[in-house]
All heavy atoms as a GROMACS GRO file, in nm:
protein
  606
    1MET      N    1   5.237  -7.394   4.909
    1MET     CA    2   5.169  -7.441   4.791
    1MET      C    3   5.264  -7.533   4.715
    1MET      O    4   5.384  -7.512   4.712
    1MET     CB    5   5.127  -7.325   4.702
    1MET     CG    6   5.019  -7.236   4.761
    1MET     SD    7   4.976  -7.095   4.658
    1MET     CE    8   4.893  -7.174   4.526
    2SER      N    9   5.205  -7.627   4.648
    2SER     CA   10   5.286  -7.720   4.571
    2SER      C   11   5.324  -7.659   4.436
    2SER      O   12   5.266  -7.561   4.391
    2SER     CB   13   5.210  -7.850   4.550
    2SER     OG   14   5.100  -7.828   4.466
    3ARG      N   15   5.422  -7.719   4.374
    3ARG     CA   16   5.469  -7.671   4.244
    3ARG      C   17   5.359  -7.680   4.138
    3ARG      O   18   5.343  -7.589   4.057
    3ARG     CB   19   5.590  -7.755   4.202
    3ARG     CG   20   5.648  -7.714   4.071
    3ARG     CD   21   5.769  -7.797   4.038
    3ARG     NE   22   5.818  -7.762   3.906
    3ARG     CZ   23   5.917  -7.819   3.848
    3ARG    NH1   24   5.983  -7.915   3.908
    3ARG    NH2   25   5.955  -7.782   3.728
    4SER      N   26   5.281  -7.787   4.139
    4SER     CA   27   5.175  -7.802   4.039
    4SER      C   28   5.065  -7.696   4.058
    4SER      O   29   5.007  -7.647   3.961
    4SER     CB   30   5.115  -7.942   4.045
    4SER     OG   31   5.060  -7.967   4.172
    5SER      N   32   5.036  -7.659   4.182
    5SER     CA   33   4.935  -7.555   4.207
    5SER      C   34   4.982  -7.420   4.154
    5SER      O   35   4.905  -7.346   4.091
    5SER     CB   36   4.906  -7.543   4.356
    5SER     OG   37   4.849  -7.661   4.405
    6VAL      N   38   5.108  -7.387   4.177
    6VAL     CA   39   5.163  -7.261   4.128
    6VAL      C   40   5.162  -7.259   3.976
    6VAL      O   41   5.124  -7.159   3.914
    6VAL     CB   42   5.305  -7.238   4.184
    6VAL    CG1   43   5.370  -7.117   4.119
    6VAL    CG2   44   5.301  -7.223   4.335
    7GLN      N   45   5.202  -7.368   3.912
    7GLN     CA   46   5.203  -7.373   3.766
    7GLN      C   47   5.061  -7.358   3.709
    7GLN      O   48   5.040  -7.290   3.610
    7GLN     CB   49   5.263  -7.505   3.718
    7GLN     CG   50   5.413  -7.513   3.733
    7GLN     CD   51   5.469  -7.647   3.690
    7GLN    OE1   52   5.395  -7.745   3.677
    7GLN    NE2   53   5.601  -7.652   3.670
    8ARG      N   54   4.964  -7.419   3.773
    8ARG     CA   55   4.826  -7.409   3.726
    8ARG      C   56   4.776  -7.265   3.735
    8ARG      O   57   4.712  -7.213   3.643
    8ARG     CB   58   4.737  -7.502   3.809
    8ARG     CG   59   4.594  -7.508   3.759
    8ARG     CD   60   4.508  -7.611   3.830
    8ARG     NE   61   4.508  -7.592   3.976
    8ARG     CZ   62   4.563  -7.675   4.063
    8ARG    NH1   63   4.625  -7.784   4.023
    8ARG    NH2   64   4.558  -7.651   4.193
    9ILE      N   65   4.808  -7.196   3.845
    9ILE     CA   66   4.764  -7.057   3.862
    9ILE      C   67   4.834  -6.967   3.761
    9ILE      O   68   4.773  -6.878   3.702
    9ILE     CB   69   4.791  -7.011   4.007
    9ILE    CG1   70   4.698  -7.086   4.102
    9ILE    CG2   71   4.772  -6.861   4.021
    9ILE    CD1   72   4.732  -7.067   4.248
   10VAL      N   73   4.963  -6.988   3.739
   10VAL     CA   74   5.038  -6.905   3.645
   10VAL      C   75   4.988  -6.925   3.502
   10VAL      O   76   4.970  -6.830   3.427
   10VAL     CB   77   5.190  -6.934   3.655
   10VAL    CG1   78   5.266  -6.870   3.540
   10VAL    CG2   79   5.244  -6.888   3.789
   11HIS      N   80   4.959  -7.047   3.464
   11HIS     CA   81   4.913  -7.074   3.327
   11HIS      C   82   4.769  -7.027   3.306
   11HIS      O   83   4.732  -6.995   3.193
   11HIS     CB   84   4.924  -7.223   3.295
   11HIS     CG   85   5.066  -7.269   3.279
   11HIS    ND1   86   5.148  -7.219   3.181
   11HIS    CD2   87   5.140  -7.357   3.350
   11HIS    CE1   88   5.268  -7.276   3.191
   11HIS    NE2   89   5.265  -7.361   3.294
   12ARG      N   90   4.690  -7.022   3.412
   12ARG     CA   91   4.552  -6.977   3.399
   12ARG      C   92   4.546  -6.828   3.369
   12ARG      O   93   4.458  -6.780   3.300
   12ARG     CB   94   4.477  -7.008   3.529
   12ARG     CG   95   4.331  -6.979   3.520
   12ARG     CD   96   4.253  -7.014   3.642
   12ARG     NE   97   4.335  -7.065   3.752
   12ARG     CZ   98   4.292  -7.088   3.873
   12ARG    NH1   99   4.167  -7.064   3.902
   12ARG    NH2  100   4.372  -7.134   3.966
   13GLY      N  101   4.640  -6.750   3.421
   13GLY     CA  102   4.645  -6.607   3.396
   13GLY      C  103   4.561  -6.530   3.496
   13GLY      O  104   4.497  -6.587   3.585
   14PRO      N  105   4.559  -6.399   3.483
   14PRO     CA  106   4.484  -6.316   3.577
   14PRO      C  107   4.333  -6.338   3.560
   14PRO      O  108   4.284  -6.362   3.450
   14PRO     CB  109   4.524  -6.174   3.542
   14PRO     CG  110   4.572  -6.181   3.402
   14PRO     CD  111   4.629  -6.320   3.384
   15ARG      N  112   4.261  -6.329   3.671
   15ARG     CA  113   4.116  -6.348   3.666
   15ARG      C  114   4.045  -6.229   3.604
   15ARG      O  115   3.954  -6.245   3.526
   15ARG     CB  116   4.062  -6.371   3.807
   15ARG     CG  117   4.103  -6.502   3.864
   15ARG     CD  118   4.039  -6.523   3.997
   15ARG     NE  119   4.083  -6.650   4.053
   15ARG     CZ  120   4.043  -6.697   4.167
   15ARG    NH1  121   3.958  -6.628   4.240
   15ARG    NH2  122   4.087  -6.813   4.210
   16ASP      N  123   4.085  -6.110   3.643
   16ASP     CA  124   4.023  -5.988   3.592
   16ASP      C  125   4.118  -5.920   3.495
   16ASP      O  126   4.234  -5.900   3.527
   16ASP     CB  127   3.989  -5.892   3.706
   16ASP     CG  128   3.889  -5.954   3.803
   16ASP    OD1  129   3.806  -6.034   3.757
   16ASP    OD2  130   3.896  -5.920   3.922
   17PRO      N  131   4.068  -5.881   3.378
   17PRO     CA  132   4.156  -5.807   3.287
   17PRO      C  133   4.189  -5.670   3.346
   17PRO      O  134   4.109  -5.610   3.418
   17PRO     CB  135   4.072  -5.794   3.160
   17PRO     CG  136   3.931  -5.810   3.204
   17PRO     CD  137   3.934  -5.900   3.324
   18VAL      N  138   4.307  -5.623   3.317
   18VAL     CA  139   4.350  -5.493   3.367
   18VAL      C  140   4.282  -5.386   3.284
   18VAL      O  141   4.289  -5.386   3.161
   18VAL     CB  142   4.504  -5.480   3.358
   18VAL    CG1  143   4.548  -5.342   3.403
   18VAL    CG2  144   4.570  -5.589   3.441
   19GLU      N  145   4.214  -5.295   3.352
   19GLU     CA  146   4.143  -5.188   3.282
   19GLU      C  147   4.232  -5.064   3.278
   19GLU      O  148   4.303  -5.035   3.375
   19GLU     CB  149   4.013  -5.156   3.355
   19GLU     CG  150   3.918  -5.274   3.359
   19GLU     CD  151   3.795  -5.244   3.442
   19GLU    OE1  152   3.795  -5.143   3.516
   19GLU    OE2  153   3.700  -5.320   3.432
   20PRO      N  154   4.227  -4.989   3.169
   20PRO     CA  155   4.307  -4.867   3.162
   20PRO      C  156   4.251  -4.763   3.258
   20PRO      O  157   4.132  -4.760   3.286
   20PRO     CB  158   4.294  -4.823   3.017
   20PRO     CG  159   4.165  -4.882   2.972
   20PRO     CD  160   4.148  -5.011   3.048
   21GLU      N  161   4.338  -4.676   3.307
   21GLU     CA  162   4.295  -4.570   3.396
   21GLU      C  163   4.238  -4.456   3.314
   21GLU      O  164   4.281  -4.430   3.202
   21GLU     CB  165   4.412  -4.522   3.481
   21GLU     CG  166   4.469  -4.629   3.571
   21GLU     CD  167   4.594  -4.585   3.643
   21GLU    OE1  168   4.658  -4.488   3.597
   21GLU    OE2  169   4.628  -4.647   3.743
   22GLN      N  170   4.139  -4.387   3.368
   22GLN     CA  171   4.076  -4.274   3.301
   22GLN      C  172   4.113  -4.147   3.376
   22GLN      O  173   4.102  -4.141   3.498
   22GLN     CB  174   3.924  -4.290   3.301
   22GLN     CG  175   3.874  -4.410   3.226
   22GLN     CD  176   3.887  -4.393   3.076
   22GLN    OE1  177   3.888  -4.282   3.024
   22GLN    NE2  178   3.897  -4.503   3.007
   23THR      N  179   4.158  -4.046   3.304
   23THR     CA  180   4.185  -3.917   3.366
   23THR      C  181   4.075  -3.820   3.326
   23THR      O  182   4.028  -3.821   3.212
   23THR     CB  183   4.321  -3.860   3.323
   23THR    OG1  184   4.324  -3.848   3.181
   23THR    CG2  185   4.435  -3.947   3.370
   24VAL      N  186   4.032  -3.741   3.423
   24VAL     CA  187   3.928  -3.642   3.402
   24VAL      C  188   3.980  -3.508   3.449
   24VAL      O  189   4.033  -3.497   3.559
   24VAL     CB  190   3.800  -3.679   3.481
   24VAL    CG1  191   3.694  -3.574   3.464
   24VAL    CG2  192   3.749  -3.815   3.438
   25THR      N  193   3.967  -3.405   3.366
   25THR     CA  194   4.006  -3.270   3.404
   25THR      C  195   3.881  -3.194   3.442
   25THR      O  196   3.787  -3.184   3.363
   25THR     CB  197   4.080  -3.199   3.290
   25THR    OG1  198   4.192  -3.278   3.251
   25THR    CG2  199   4.128  -3.063   3.333
   26THR      N  200   3.877  -3.140   3.563
   26THR     CA  201   3.761  -3.067   3.612
   26THR      C  202   3.763  -2.924   3.560
   26THR      O  203   3.861  -2.878   3.500
   26THR     CB  204   3.758  -3.067   3.766
   26THR    OG1  205   3.874  -2.996   3.812
   26THR    CG2  206   3.758  -3.208   3.821
   27LEU      N  207   3.652  -2.853   3.583
   27LEU     CA  208   3.645  -2.713   3.541
   27LEU      C  209   3.745  -2.625   3.616
   27LEU      O  210   3.788  -2.523   3.565
   27LEU     CB  211   3.503  -2.660   3.562
   27LEU     CG  212   3.395  -2.724   3.476
   27LEU    CD1  213   3.258  -2.669   3.514
   27LEU    CD2  214   3.422  -2.697   3.329
   28ALA      N  215   3.784  -2.668   3.737
   28ALA     CA  216   3.881  -2.592   3.816
   28ALA      C  217   4.024  -2.620   3.770
   28ALA      O  218   4.118  -2.562   3.823
   28ALA     CB  219   3.866  -2.626   3.964
   29GLY      N  220   4.042  -2.711   3.675
   29GLY     CA  221   4.175  -2.741   3.624
   29GLY      C  222   4.245  -2.856   3.694
   29GLY      O  223   4.358  -2.886   3.663
   30ARG      N  224   4.177  -2.919   3.791
   30ARG     CA  225   4.237  -3.033   3.861
   30ARG      C  226   4.221  -3.158   3.778
   30ARG      O  227   4.123  -3.176   3.707
   30ARG     CB  228   4.168  -3.054   3.996
   30ARG     CG  229   4.192  -2.940   4.092
   30ARG     CD  230   4.124  -2.964   4.224
   30ARG     NE  231   4.171  -3.089   4.280
   30ARG     CZ  232   4.110  -3.152   4.378
   30ARG    NH1  233   4.001  -3.104   4.429
   30ARG    NH2  234   4.158  -3.264   4.426
   31THR      N  235   4.318  -3.248   3.785
   31THR     CA  236   4.312  -3.375   3.713
   31THR      C  237   4.284  -3.486   3.813
   31THR      O  238   4.354  -3.502   3.912
   31THR     CB  239   4.445  -3.403   3.640
   31THR    OG1  240   4.469  -3.296   3.549
   31THR    CG2  241   4.438  -3.533   3.564
   32LEU      N  242   4.178  -3.562   3.787
   32LEU     CA  243   4.141  -3.675   3.871
   32LEU      C  244   4.175  -3.804   3.799
   32LEU      O  245   4.161  -3.814   3.678
   32LEU     CB  246   3.990  -3.672   3.902
   32LEU     CG  247   3.937  -3.546   3.969
   32LEU    CD1  248   3.786  -3.552   3.978
   32LEU    CD2  249   3.998  -3.530   4.105
   33LEU      N  250   4.220  -3.904   3.874
   33LEU     CA  251   4.256  -4.032   3.816
   33LEU      C  252   4.161  -4.139   3.869
   33LEU      O  253   4.160  -4.167   3.989
   33LEU     CB  254   4.400  -4.069   3.852
   33LEU     CG  255   4.453  -4.200   3.797
   33LEU    CD1  256   4.457  -4.196   3.645
   33LEU    CD2  257   4.591  -4.229   3.853
   34ALA      N  258   4.079  -4.195   3.782
   34ALA     CA  259   3.986  -4.301   3.819
   34ALA      C  260   4.045  -4.434   3.771
   34ALA      O  261   4.061  -4.456   3.652
   34ALA     CB  262   3.850  -4.277   3.756
   35LYS      N  263   4.078  -4.522   3.866
   35LYS     CA  264   4.144  -4.648   3.832
   35LYS      C  265   4.046  -4.759   3.797
   35LYS      O  266   4.084  -4.857   3.735
   35LYS     CB  267   4.231  -4.692   3.949
   35LYS     CG  268   4.343  -4.596   3.978
   35LYS     CD  269   4.427  -4.642   4.094
   35LYS     CE  270   4.537  -4.542   4.122
   35LYS     NZ  271   4.621  -4.583   4.233
   36ARG      N  272   3.920  -4.746   3.838
   36ARG     CA  273   3.819  -4.850   3.814
   36ARG      C  274   3.682  -4.786   3.826
   36ARG      O  275   3.670  -4.675   3.878
   36ARG     CB  276   3.836  -4.964   3.914
   36ARG     CG  277   3.818  -4.921   4.056
   36ARG     CD  278   3.857  -5.029   4.155
   36ARG     NE  279   3.848  -4.980   4.291
   36ARG     CZ  280   3.937  -4.905   4.353
   36ARG    NH1  281   4.044  -4.867   4.287
   36ARG    NH2  282   3.920  -4.866   4.477
   37PRO      N  283   3.577  -4.853   3.779
   37PRO     CA  284   3.442  -4.798   3.797
   37PRO      C  285   3.409  -4.778   3.945
   37PRO      O  286   3.453  -4.854   4.031
   37PRO     CB  287   3.352  -4.904   3.735
   37PRO     CG  288   3.440  -4.978   3.639
   37PRO     CD  289   3.577  -4.975   3.699
   38PHE      N  290   3.335  -4.676   3.974
   38PHE     CA  291   3.290  -4.638   4.109
   38PHE      C  292   3.406  -4.598   4.201
   38PHE      O  293   3.391  -4.598   4.322
   38PHE     CB  294   3.208  -4.751   4.174
   38PHE     CG  295   3.091  -4.793   4.091
   38PHE    CD1  296   3.088  -4.915   4.030
   38PHE    CD2  297   2.984  -4.707   4.074
   38PHE    CE1  298   2.980  -4.953   3.952
   38PHE    CE2  299   2.875  -4.744   3.998
   38PHE     CZ  300   2.874  -4.867   3.937
   39HIS      N  301   3.521  -4.562   4.144
   39HIS     CA  302   3.635  -4.517   4.224
   39HIS      C  303   3.624  -4.367   4.254
   39HIS      O  304   3.648  -4.325   4.366
   39HIS     CB  305   3.765  -4.548   4.150
   39HIS     CG  306   3.888  -4.506   4.222
   39HIS    ND1  307   3.990  -4.441   4.160
   39HIS    CD2  308   3.926  -4.519   4.351
   39HIS    CE1  309   4.086  -4.416   4.246
   39HIS    NE2  310   4.050  -4.462   4.364
   40VAL      N  311   3.589  -4.287   4.154
   40VAL     CA  312   3.576  -4.143   4.170
   40VAL      C  313   3.439  -4.101   4.117
   40VAL      O  314   3.403  -4.133   4.004
   40VAL     CB  315   3.687  -4.067   4.092
   40VAL    CG1  316   3.667  -3.917   4.102
   40VAL    CG2  317   3.824  -4.107   4.141
   41TRP      N  318   3.364  -4.032   4.202
   41TRP     CA  319   3.234  -3.978   4.160
   41TRP      C  320   3.244  -3.826   4.156
   41TRP      O  321   3.315  -3.764   4.234
   41TRP     CB  322   3.125  -4.016   4.258
   41TRP     CG  323   3.088  -4.160   4.256
   41TRP    CD1  324   3.139  -4.258   4.176
   41TRP    CD2  325   2.992  -4.224   4.338
   41TRP    NE1  326   3.080  -4.377   4.204
   41TRP    CE2  327   2.989  -4.360   4.303
   41TRP    CE3  328   2.907  -4.181   4.438
   41TRP    CZ2  329   2.904  -4.451   4.364
   41TRP    CZ3  330   2.824  -4.272   4.498
   41TRP    CH2  331   2.822  -4.404   4.462
   42MET      N  332   3.171  -3.766   4.063
   42MET     CA  333   3.165  -3.621   4.052
   42MET      C  334   3.019  -3.580   4.065
   42MET      O  335   2.930  -3.657   4.032
   42MET     CB  336   3.220  -3.576   3.916
   42MET     CG  337   3.362  -3.614   3.892
   42MET     SD  338   3.423  -3.557   3.733
   42MET     CE  339   3.326  -3.658   3.622
   43ILE      N  340   2.996  -3.460   4.112
   43ILE     CA  341   2.860  -3.407   4.120
   43ILE      C  342   2.857  -3.275   4.042
   43ILE      O  343   2.953  -3.198   4.043
   43ILE     CB  344   2.815  -3.388   4.265
   43ILE    CG1  345   2.667  -3.353   4.271
   43ILE    CG2  346   2.899  -3.286   4.337
   43ILE    CD1  347   2.605  -3.369   4.406
   44HIS      N  348   2.747  -3.255   3.971
   44HIS     CA  349   2.732  -3.136   3.890
   44HIS      C  350   2.595  -3.076   3.916
   44HIS      O  351   2.495  -3.147   3.915
   44HIS     CB  352   2.748  -3.170   3.741
   44HIS     CG  353   2.727  -3.052   3.652
   44HIS    ND1  354   2.820  -2.953   3.639
   44HIS    CD2  355   2.623  -3.017   3.574
   44HIS    CE1  356   2.774  -2.862   3.554
   44HIS    NE2  357   2.655  -2.898   3.514
   45PHE      N  358   2.590  -2.946   3.944
   45PHE     CA  359   2.464  -2.875   3.963
   45PHE      C  360   2.445  -2.774   3.851
   45PHE      O  361   2.539  -2.707   3.809
   45PHE     CB  362   2.463  -2.799   4.097
   45PHE     CG  363   2.439  -2.888   4.215
   45PHE    CD1  364   2.542  -2.922   4.300
   45PHE    CD2  365   2.311  -2.935   4.241
   45PHE    CE1  366   2.520  -3.002   4.409
   45PHE    CE2  367   2.288  -3.016   4.351
   45PHE     CZ  368   2.391  -3.050   4.435
   46THR      N  369   2.321  -2.761   3.806
   46THR     CA  370   2.285  -2.663   3.704
   46THR      C  371   2.165  -2.584   3.756
   46THR      O  372   2.068  -2.642   3.805
   46THR     CB  373   2.247  -2.731   3.571
   46THR    OG1  374   2.360  -2.805   3.524
   46THR    CG2  375   2.208  -2.629   3.467
   47ARG      N  376   2.174  -2.455   3.747
   47ARG     CA  377   2.066  -2.366   3.791
   47ARG      C  378   1.980  -2.330   3.671
   47ARG      O  379   2.032  -2.278   3.571
   47ARG     CB  380   2.122  -2.240   3.855
   47ARG     CG  381   2.020  -2.143   3.904
   47ARG     CD  382   2.090  -2.020   3.962
   47ARG     NE  383   1.997  -1.927   4.016
   47ARG     CZ  384   1.943  -1.825   3.949
   47ARG    NH1  385   1.976  -1.805   3.824
   47ARG    NH2  386   1.857  -1.745   4.008
   48ILE      N  387   1.852  -2.358   3.681
   48ILE     CA  388   1.757  -2.322   3.576
   48ILE      C  389   1.669  -2.214   3.635
   48ILE      O  390   1.588  -2.240   3.725
   48ILE     CB  391   1.676  -2.444   3.529
   48ILE    CG1  392   1.770  -2.551   3.478
   48ILE    CG2  393   1.575  -2.402   3.423
   48ILE    CD1  394   1.703  -2.681   3.445
   49GLY      N  395   1.686  -2.092   3.586
   49GLY     CA  396   1.614  -1.978   3.642
   49GLY      C  397   1.483  -1.950   3.569
   49GLY      O  398   1.473  -1.968   3.448
   50GLY      N  399   1.386  -1.912   3.646
   50GLY     CA  400   1.257  -1.872   3.592
   50GLY      C  401   1.222  -1.734   3.644
   50GLY      O  402   1.301  -1.669   3.712
   51ILE      N  403   1.102  -1.690   3.615
   51ILE     CA  404   1.060  -1.558   3.661
   51ILE      C  405   1.033  -1.560   3.812
   51ILE      O  406   1.076  -1.473   3.885
   51ILE     CB  407   0.935  -1.511   3.583
   51ILE    CG1  408   0.971  -1.495   3.436
   51ILE    CG2  409   0.882  -1.380   3.640
   51ILE    CD1  410   0.854  -1.464   3.348
   52PHE      N  411   0.960  -1.663   3.859
   52PHE     CA  412   0.923  -1.668   4.000
   52PHE      C  413   0.998  -1.773   4.080
   52PHE      O  414   1.010  -1.762   4.200
   52PHE     CB  415   0.772  -1.695   4.012
   52PHE     CG  416   0.690  -1.588   3.948
   52PHE    CD1  417   0.624  -1.610   3.830
   52PHE    CD2  418   0.680  -1.462   4.007
   52PHE    CE1  419   0.548  -1.511   3.771
   52PHE    CE2  420   0.604  -1.362   3.948
   52PHE     CZ  421   0.538  -1.386   3.830
   53ARG      N  422   1.048  -1.878   4.016
   53ARG     CA  423   1.115  -1.986   4.088
   53ARG      C  424   1.246  -2.023   4.020
   53ARG      O  425   1.263  -2.005   3.901
   53ARG     CB  426   1.027  -2.110   4.093
   53ARG     CG  427   0.907  -2.094   4.181
   53ARG     CD  428   0.843  -2.225   4.204
   53ARG     NE  429   0.732  -2.208   4.295
   53ARG     CZ  430   0.646  -2.300   4.323
   53ARG    NH1  431   0.656  -2.418   4.266
   53ARG    NH2  432   0.548  -2.279   4.407
   54VAL      N  433   1.334  -2.078   4.102
   54VAL     CA  434   1.462  -2.128   4.052
   54VAL      C  435   1.464  -2.278   4.074
   54VAL      O  436   1.425  -2.328   4.180
   54VAL     CB  437   1.580  -2.062   4.126
   54VAL    CG1  438   1.711  -2.123   4.083
   54VAL    CG2  439   1.581  -1.912   4.101
   55LEU      N  440   1.509  -2.352   3.974
   55LEU     CA  441   1.518  -2.497   3.983
   55LEU      C  442   1.665  -2.537   3.973
   55LEU      O  443   1.735  -2.496   3.881
   55LEU     CB  444   1.439  -2.562   3.869
   55LEU     CG  445   1.432  -2.714   3.866
   55LEU    CD1  446   1.350  -2.764   3.984
   55LEU    CD2  447   1.372  -2.762   3.736
   56TRP      N  448   1.711  -2.614   4.071
   56TRP     CA  449   1.847  -2.667   4.070
   56TRP      C  450   1.840  -2.814   4.032
   56TRP      O  451   1.769  -2.892   4.094
   56TRP     CB  452   1.912  -2.655   4.207
   56TRP     CG  453   1.952  -2.514   4.241
   56TRP    CD1  454   1.877  -2.421   4.305
   56TRP    CD2  455   2.076  -2.452   4.210
   56TRP    NE1  456   1.946  -2.304   4.317
   56TRP    CE2  457   2.069  -2.320   4.260
   56TRP    CE3  458   2.191  -2.492   4.146
   56TRP    CZ2  459   2.173  -2.230   4.248
   56TRP    CZ3  460   2.295  -2.403   4.134
   56TRP    CH2  461   2.287  -2.274   4.184
   57VAL      N  462   1.916  -2.853   3.930
   57VAL     CA  463   1.922  -2.992   3.885
   57VAL      C  464   2.063  -3.042   3.914
   57VAL      O  465   2.161  -2.979   3.875
   57VAL     CB  466   1.890  -3.005   3.734
   57VAL    CG1  467   1.901  -3.148   3.690
   57VAL    CG2  468   1.751  -2.949   3.705
   58GLY      N  469   2.071  -3.157   3.983
   58GLY     CA  470   2.201  -3.214   4.019
   58GLY      C  471   2.215  -3.354   3.966
   58GLY      O  472   2.117  -3.428   3.954
   59ALA      N  473   2.338  -3.391   3.932
   59ALA     CA  474   2.365  -3.526   3.881
   59ALA      C  475   2.495  -3.577   3.942
   59ALA      O  476   2.591  -3.501   3.957
   59ALA     CB  477   2.376  -3.525   3.730
   60VAL      N  478   2.497  -3.706   3.978
   60VAL     CA  479   2.618  -3.773   4.025
   60VAL      C  480   2.670  -3.857   3.910
   60VAL      O  481   2.596  -3.938   3.853
   60VAL     CB  482   2.590  -3.861   4.149
   60VAL    CG1  483   2.716  -3.933   4.192
   60VAL    CG2  484   2.534  -3.777   4.261
   61ILE      N  485   2.797  -3.839   3.872
   61ILE     CA  486   2.854  -3.903   3.754
   61ILE      C  487   2.977  -3.984   3.796
   61ILE      O  488   3.059  -3.937   3.874
   61ILE     CB  489   2.894  -3.796   3.650
   61ILE    CG1  490   2.772  -3.711   3.615
   61ILE    CG2  491   2.955  -3.859   3.526
   61ILE    CD1  492   2.807  -3.584   3.541
   62ASP      N  493   2.987  -4.106   3.744
   62ASP     CA  494   3.106  -4.190   3.766
   62ASP      C  495   3.215  -4.140   3.672
   62ASP      O  496   3.195  -4.133   3.550
   62ASP     CB  497   3.074  -4.336   3.740
   62ASP     CG  498   3.193  -4.427   3.761
   62ASP    OD1  499   3.272  -4.400   3.852
   62ASP    OD2  500   3.206  -4.525   3.686
   63ALA      N  501   3.332  -4.105   3.726
   63ALA     CA  502   3.440  -4.048   3.644
   63ALA      C  503   3.500  -4.149   3.548
   63ALA      O  504   3.549  -4.113   3.442
   63ALA     CB  505   3.549  -3.990   3.734
   64TYR      N  506   3.500  -4.277   3.583
   64TYR     CA  507   3.562  -4.378   3.497
   64TYR      C  508   3.474  -4.410   3.376
   64TYR      O  509   3.519  -4.404   3.262
   64TYR     CB  510   3.588  -4.506   3.578
   64TYR     CG  511   3.662  -4.612   3.499
   64TYR    CD1  512   3.800  -4.610   3.492
   64TYR    CD2  513   3.594  -4.712   3.432
   64TYR    CE1  514   3.870  -4.706   3.420
   64TYR    CE2  515   3.663  -4.808   3.360
   64TYR     CZ  516   3.799  -4.805   3.354
   64TYR     OH  517   3.867  -4.899   3.283
   65SER      N  518   3.348  -4.443   3.400
   65SER     CA  519   3.260  -4.484   3.290
   65SER      C  520   3.182  -4.368   3.231
   65SER      O  521   3.116  -4.385   3.128
   65SER     CB  522   3.163  -4.591   3.339
   65SER     OG  523   3.076  -4.538   3.438
   66ARG      N  524   3.186  -4.251   3.296
   66ARG     CA  525   3.111  -4.132   3.253
   66ARG      C  526   2.960  -4.159   3.251
   66ARG      O  527   2.887  -4.104   3.172
   66ARG     CB  528   3.157  -4.083   3.116
   66ARG     CG  529   3.305  -4.067   3.098
   66ARG     CD  530   3.352  -3.935   3.157
   66ARG     NE  531   3.495  -3.926   3.155
   66ARG     CZ  532   3.564  -3.856   3.066
   66ARG    NH1  533   3.501  -3.793   2.972
   66ARG    NH2  534   3.694  -3.851   3.074
   67ARG      N  535   2.914  -4.246   3.341
   67ARG     CA  536   2.774  -4.283   3.349
   67ARG      C  537   2.707  -4.202   3.459
   67ARG      O  538   2.764  -4.182   3.566
   67ARG     CB  539   2.761  -4.432   3.378
   67ARG     CG  540   2.623  -4.487   3.357
   67ARG     CD  541   2.624  -4.634   3.370
   67ARG     NE  542   2.632  -4.667   3.513
   67ARG     CZ  543   2.642  -4.788   3.561
   67ARG    NH1  544   2.650  -4.890   3.481
   67ARG    NH2  545   2.647  -4.809   3.691
   68VAL      N  546   2.584  -4.158   3.434
   68VAL     CA  547   2.506  -4.086   3.534
   68VAL      C  548   2.454  -4.188   3.634
   68VAL      O  549   2.382  -4.282   3.597
   68VAL     CB  550   2.392  -4.006   3.470
   68VAL    CG1  551   2.307  -3.940   3.576
   68VAL    CG2  552   2.448  -3.903   3.373
   69LEU      N  553   2.487  -4.172   3.761
   69LEU     CA  554   2.444  -4.264   3.865
   69LEU      C  555   2.315  -4.221   3.931
   69LEU      O  556   2.233  -4.305   3.968
   69LEU     CB  557   2.554  -4.279   3.971
   69LEU     CG  558   2.690  -4.324   3.920
   69LEU    CD1  559   2.792  -4.321   4.033
   69LEU    CD2  560   2.681  -4.464   3.860
   70ALA      N  561   2.294  -4.092   3.947
   70ALA     CA  562   2.172  -4.040   4.009
   70ALA      C  563   2.147  -3.899   3.959
   70ALA      O  564   2.239  -3.829   3.919
   70ALA     CB  565   2.185  -4.039   4.161
   71ILE      N  566   2.020  -3.861   3.958
   71ILE     CA  567   1.982  -3.726   3.915
   71ILE      C  568   1.866  -3.680   4.003
   71ILE      O  569   1.785  -3.762   4.047
   71ILE     CB  570   1.946  -3.725   3.765
   71ILE    CG1  571   1.938  -3.582   3.713
   71ILE    CG2  572   1.821  -3.801   3.737
   71ILE    CD1  573   1.939  -3.571   3.564
   72GLY      N  574   1.864  -3.552   4.031
   72GLY     CA  575   1.758  -3.498   4.115
   72GLY      C  576   1.740  -3.350   4.089
   72GLY      O  577   1.825  -3.285   4.029
   73ALA      N  578   1.624  -3.297   4.134
   73ALA     CA  579   1.593  -3.156   4.115
   73ALA      C  580   1.535  -3.103   4.244
   73ALA      O  581   1.463  -3.170   4.316
   73ALA     CB  582   1.495  -3.138   4.001
   74ILE      N  583   1.568  -2.973   4.274
   74ILE     CA  584   1.521  -2.905   4.393
   74ILE      C  585   1.472  -2.767   4.353
   74ILE      O  586   1.540  -2.695   4.280
   74ILE     CB  587   1.634  -2.891   4.497
   74ILE    CG1  588   1.688  -3.027   4.538
   74ILE    CG2  589   1.587  -2.814   4.619
   74ILE    CD1  590   1.812  -3.020   4.623
   75ARG      N  591   1.353  -2.729   4.403
   75ARG     CA  592   1.304  -2.594   4.381
   75ARG      C  593   1.353  -2.504   4.494
   75ARG      O  594   1.346  -2.541   4.611
   75ARG     CB  595   1.151  -2.591   4.378
   75ARG     CG  596   1.096  -2.647   4.250
   75ARG     CD  597   0.949  -2.632   4.248
   75ARG     NE  598   0.896  -2.735   4.338
   75ARG     CZ  599   0.770  -2.748   4.370
   75ARG    NH1  600   0.681  -2.664   4.322
   75ARG    NH2  601   0.729  -2.844   4.450
   76ALA      N  602   1.401  -2.388   4.459
   76ALA     CA  603   1.451  -2.296   4.561
   76ALA      C  604   1.368  -2.169   4.563
   76ALA      O  605   1.302  -2.134   4.472
   76ALA     CB  606   1.597  -2.262   4.535
   0.00000   0.00000   0.00000
């Protein structure tokens, strides 16, 4: 690369801003490190009990943005 190309790239700066890392502590006490969105996903199930049927509700959560990616329910 030529000197002018290197200077142009250096003066332009990074293309993507550096995002801070997010740490998440699970219920089991483990610490997860999510460096970017969609890097670490978590799944959570909740049991909703009834008299005759049980309903399980599950959600997939992005650890970095804490956004719910998918949700579903199953009758057992």
